[in-house]
C-alpha positions in Angstrom: -42.8 -5.6 28.2 -42.9 -7.8 25.0 -41.4 -5.0 23.0 -38.4 -4.6 25.3 -37.8 -8.4 25.3 -37.9 -8.5 21.5 -35.5 -5.6 21.4 -33.1 -7.3 23.8 -33.4 -10.6 21.9 -32.8 -8.8 18.6 -29.8 -6.9 20.0 -28.3 -10.1 21.5 -28.8 -11.9 18.2 -27.1 -9.1 16.2 -24.2 -9.0 18.7 -23.8 -12.7 18.4 -23.6 -12.4 14.6 -21.2 -9.6 14.9 -18.9 -11.6 17.3 -19.1 -14.6 14.9 -17.9 -12.5 12.0 -15.4 -10.6 14.1 -13.1 -13.7 14.1 -10.2 -14.6 16.3 -8.2 -12.2 18.4 -4.4 -12.5 18.8 -3.7 -13.1 22.5 0.1 -13.4 22.1 2.1 -11.0 24.3 5.5 -11.6 22.5 7.6 -8.5 22.0 9.4 -7.8 18.7 11.8 -5.1 19.9 14.3 -4.3 17.1 13.2 -7.1 14.8 12.9 -6.1 11.2 9.5 -6.9 9.5 8.7 -6.1 5.9 5.1 -5.4 5.0 4.0 -5.2 1.3 0.9 -3.1 0.7 1.1 -1.2 4.1 -0.6 2.1 3.3 -4.2 0.9 3.6 -6.4 -1.8 4.9 -4.9 -4.8 6.7 -1.3 -3.8 6.0 -1.8 -0.4 7.6 -3.6 -1.9 10.6 -0.8 -4.5 11.0 1.8 -1.7 10.9 0.4 0.0 14.0 0.0 -3.3 15.8 3.7 -4.2 15.2 5.0 -0.8 16.2 3.2 -1.3 19.5 5.4 -4.3 20.0 8.6 -2.5 19.1 9.2 -4.0 15.6 11.3 -2.1 13.1 9.2 -1.8 9.9 10.0 -1.7 6.3 7.0 -0.3 4.5 7.2 -1.7 1.0 5.1 0.8 -1.0 4.2 1.4 -4.6 3.4 5.0 -3.7 6.2 6.6 -1.6 4.1 9.6 -0.7 1.5 7.5 1.0 4.3 5.5 2.6 5.9 8.6 4.1 2.5 9.8 5.3 2.0 6.5 7.1 5.5 6.7 8.5 4.7 10.1 10.1 1.6 8.7 11.6 3.4 5.7 13.0 6.1 8.0 14.5 3.5 9.8 16.5 2.0 6.5 17.7 5.4 4.9 18.3 6.5 5.0 22.0 9.1 2.3 21.5 11.4 4.3 19.2 11.1 1.5 16.6 12.8 2.3 13.3 10.5 2.8 10.3 11.8 2.7 6.7 9.9 3.5 3.5 11.0 1.8 0.4 9.5 1.5 -3.1 8.2 -1.7 -4.4 6.0 -2.4 -7.4 4.9 -6.0 -7.6 3.8 -5.4 -11.2 7.5 -5.2 -12.1 10.1 -8.0 -11.5 12.9 -5.5 -11.9 11.4 -3.4 -9.1 11.1 -6.4 -6.9 14.7 -7.5 -7.5 15.9 -3.9 -6.9 14.0 -3.7 -3.7 15.3 -7.1 -2.5 18.9 -6.1 -3.3 18.4 -2.9 -1.3 17.1 -4.8 1.7 19.8 -7.4 1.5 22.5 -4.7 1.5 20.8 -2.6 4.2 19.9 -5.2 6.9 22.0 -7.9 8.4 18.9 -10.0 9.1 15.2 -9.9 8.7 12.7 -11.4 11.1 9.7 -11.5 8.8 8.3 -10.9 5.4 4.5 -10.3 5.2 3.3 -10.7 1.6 0.1 -8.7 2.1 -0.3 -6.6 -1.1 -2.9 -7.8 -3.5 -5.6 -6.9 -6.0 -9.1 -8.2 -6.6 -11.4 -7.9 -9.6 -8.7 -6.1 -11.6 -9.2 -5.9 -15.4 -7.4 -8.6 -17.4 -4.2 -6.8 -18.4 -0.6 -7.8 -18.7 2.3 -6.4 -16.7 5.6 -5.3 -18.3 6.8 -8.9 -17.6 3.9 -10.4 -19.7 1.8 -11.8 -16.9 -1.8 -11.0 -15.9 -1.7 -8.3 -13.2 -3.8 -10.3 -10.7 -1.6 -13.3 -11.1 1.7 -11.4 -10.8 0.7 -9.1 -7.9 -1.0 -11.8 -5.9 1.3 -14.7 -6.6 4.4 -14.3 -8.9 5.5 -11.1 -7.2 5.5 -12.6 -3.7 7.1 -15.7 -5.1 10.0 -13.7 -6.6 10.3 -11.4 -3.6 10.4 -14.2 -1.0 13.1 -16.1 -2.9 15.3 -13.0 -3.3 15.1 -12.3 0.5 15.8 -15.9 1.7 19.5 -15.4 2.3 18.8 -12.5 4.7 15.9 -14.2 6.3 18.1 -17.2 7.0 20.5 -14.9 9.0 17.8 -14.4 11.7 17.6 -16.8 14.6 14.0 -17.3 13.9 12.3 -16.0 10.7 8.8 -16.1 9.2 7.2 -15.6 5.9 3.5 -14.8 6.0 1.5 -15.1 2.8 -1.9 -13.5 3.0 -4.3 -15.9 1.4 -8.1 -16.1 1.1 -11.0 -18.5 1.4 -11.4 -17.7 -2.3 -8.7 -20.4 -2.9 -11.5 -22.9 -2.3 -13.5 -21.7 -5.3 -11.2 -23.0 -8.1 -10.1 -26.4 -9.2 -6.8 -27.9 -10.5 -7.9 -27.3 -14.1 -8.5 -23.6 -13.4 -5.1 -23.4 -11.7 -3.2 -24.9 -14.5 -5.1 -23.3 -17.4 -4.8 -19.7 -16.0 -1.2 -20.3 -15.1 -0.2 -21.6 -18.5 -2.0 -18.9 -20.5 -2.2 -15.4 -19.2 -4.4 -14.0 -22.0 -7.3 -16.6 -22.3 -10.6 -15.2 -21.0 -11.3 -16.0 -17.3 -13.6 -14.4 -14.8 -12.2 -12.0 -12.3 -13.3 -14.3 -9.5 -11.4 -17.3 -11.0 -8.3 -15.1 -11.5 -8.3 -14.1 -7.9 -9.1 -17.6 -6.6 -6.3 -19.1 -8.7 -3.8 -16.6 -7.4 -4.7 -17.4 -3.8 -4.7 -21.1 -4.3 -1.2 -20.7 -5.9 -0.1 -18.8 -2.8 -1.3 -21.5 -0.4 0.4 -24.2 -2.5 3.6 -22.1 -2.6 3.5 -21.7 1.2 3.2 -25.5 1.6 6.0 -26.4 -0.8 8.4 -23.6 0.3 8.0 -24.8 3.9 9.1 -28.3 2.9 12.1 -26.9 1.0 13.1 -24.9 4.1 12.3 -27.5 6.7 15.9 -27.7 7.9 16.2 -23.9 8.3 15.1 -21.3 10.7 12.3 -20.0 8.5 8.6 -20.7 9.0 6.3 -20.3 6.1 2.5 -20.1 6.5 -0.5 -18.9 4.5 -2.9 -16.8 6.5 -6.6 -16.1 5.8 -7.6 -12.7 7.3 -11.2 -13.2 6.5 -13.6 -10.8 4.7 -12.2 -7.4 5.5 -13.4 -3.9 4.6 -10.4 -2.6 2.6 -9.5 -0.8 -0.7 -9.0 -4.2 -2.4 -12.7 -3.9 -3.4 -12.0 -0.6 -5.3 -12.6 -2.4 -8.7 -15.5 -4.5 -7.5 -18.7 -3.0 -9.1 -21.1 -3.7 -6.2 -18.8 -1.8 -3.8 -17.0 0.8 -5.9 -20.4 2.4 -6.7 -21.2 4.8 -3.8 -24.9 4.3 -4.0 -24.7 0.4 -3.9 -22.1 0.6 -1.2 -24.4 2.7 1.0 -27.2 0.3 0.6 -25.0 -2.6 1.8 -23.4 -0.6 4.7 -25.7 -1.6 7.5 -25.1 -5.3 6.8 -21.4 -4.9 6.1 -20.8 -3.3 9.5 -21.9 -6.6 11.1 -20.6 -9.3 8.7 -17.4 -7.7 7.3 -14.3 -7.2 9.5 -12.6 -3.9 10.0 -8.8 -3.9 9.1 -7.8 -4.1 12.7 -9.8 -7.3 13.0 -8.5 -8.7 9.7 -4.9 -8.1 10.9 -5.3 -10.3 14.0 -4.4 -13.6 12.3 -1.4 -12.1 10.6 -0.3 -10.7 13.9 -0.8 -14.1 15.5 1.3 -15.8 12.8 4.2 -13.4 13.6 4.0 -13.7 17.4 3.0 -17.3 18.1 5.5 -19.7 19.7 3.9 -22.5 17.6 6.6 -23.7 15.2 4.2 -25.2 12.7 5.1 -24.4 9.1 3.5 -24.9 5.7 0.1 -24.5 7.4 -3.1 -22.5 6.8 -4.0 -20.1 9.6 -7.5 -18.6 10.0 -9.0 -16.9 13.1 -5.7 -17.0 14.9 -5.5 -20.8 14.8 -4.5 -23.6 12.5 -7.2 -24.5 10.0 -7.6 -26.8 7.0 -7.4 -25.3 3.5 -9.1 -27.0 0.5 -8.2 -30.6 -0.3 -6.4 -29.3 -3.4 -4.2 -27.1 -1.3 -3.3 -30.1 0.9 -2.0 -32.1 -2.1 1.8 -32.3 -1.7 2.4 -33.7 -5.1 0.5 -30.8 -6.7 2.3 -28.3 -4.5 5.7 -29.6 -5.8 4.5 -29.8 -9.4 3.1 -26.3 -9.3 6.3 -24.9 -7.7 8.3 -26.4 -10.5 5.9 -25.0 -13.1 6.3 -21.6 -11.5 10.1 -21.9 -11.7 9.7 -22.7 -15.4 7.6 -19.6 -15.9 10.3 -17.6 -14.1 13.3 -19.3 -15.7 14.7 -15.9 -16.8 14.9 -14.9 -13.2 15.8 -18.1 -11.5 18.6 -19.6 -13.5 19.8 -22.2 -11.0 18.4 -24.2 -8.0 20.8 -22.2 -5.8 18.5 -19.2 -6.2 16.1 -21.0 -3.9 
């Protein structure tokens, strides 16, 4: 009947839309038995989903958590799920504090002989404009400066691995800002800016960092890539008014179930970047394949200039080029 045909066509269309927004699926079969992988922000969302996917492949995980109680709860869940006897460590890390980052890195460097991968996954979105103890906007420090400092302080241990990877979790939001926004927000942490611009700048900074660090490490064993997980249903939206309001969220739920990824889906491109045999570095990965970031993010001169600007901002931490 016409009604049945319409229903089938509608169902097929909805399924097609769902598959489109589902994104890429990691098809790599590589094992990670015994390899140490650090994940920041592992207790919810993409980080949590990635933790389970990596334990499946035998990786030893370092859960870098701000909340140790949540970290230990996740560890216990992973143990029940872990049939490979992979080792799981819970260590405290607060990206809003450089002293916490450095303390964490020193602990890692003294505990492990080598590290296979660092996944800079933790991030905030639509956070109020507020300064950390180090004098930087929370969004800018958690999403960019924190990963920048952490990565550099772990390089010597990453270099000890035969093959190592740094995965910086980026976002398509990096396309929404320009060079003026990037430099203005970077140079002044207290000037008014919208929450959208703060987030976009932090993610553009992370993509530029990935590109420049890859160039600096081109003669080493370390691959550095920025990865876009897509639009994923996670706790990152906890400060976002249209979604932190239960009533408004409920109204959007039918649509979000189709066009927004689940954490397991969002983790696929991160997993791919950790498993793939492709030795590309300094790239932007989306839907489990290489993709083009914005034209600004492809600007090598800007990437180098911005890296140097970041080093100036962090001159109290990085006193010599040998720190890199």
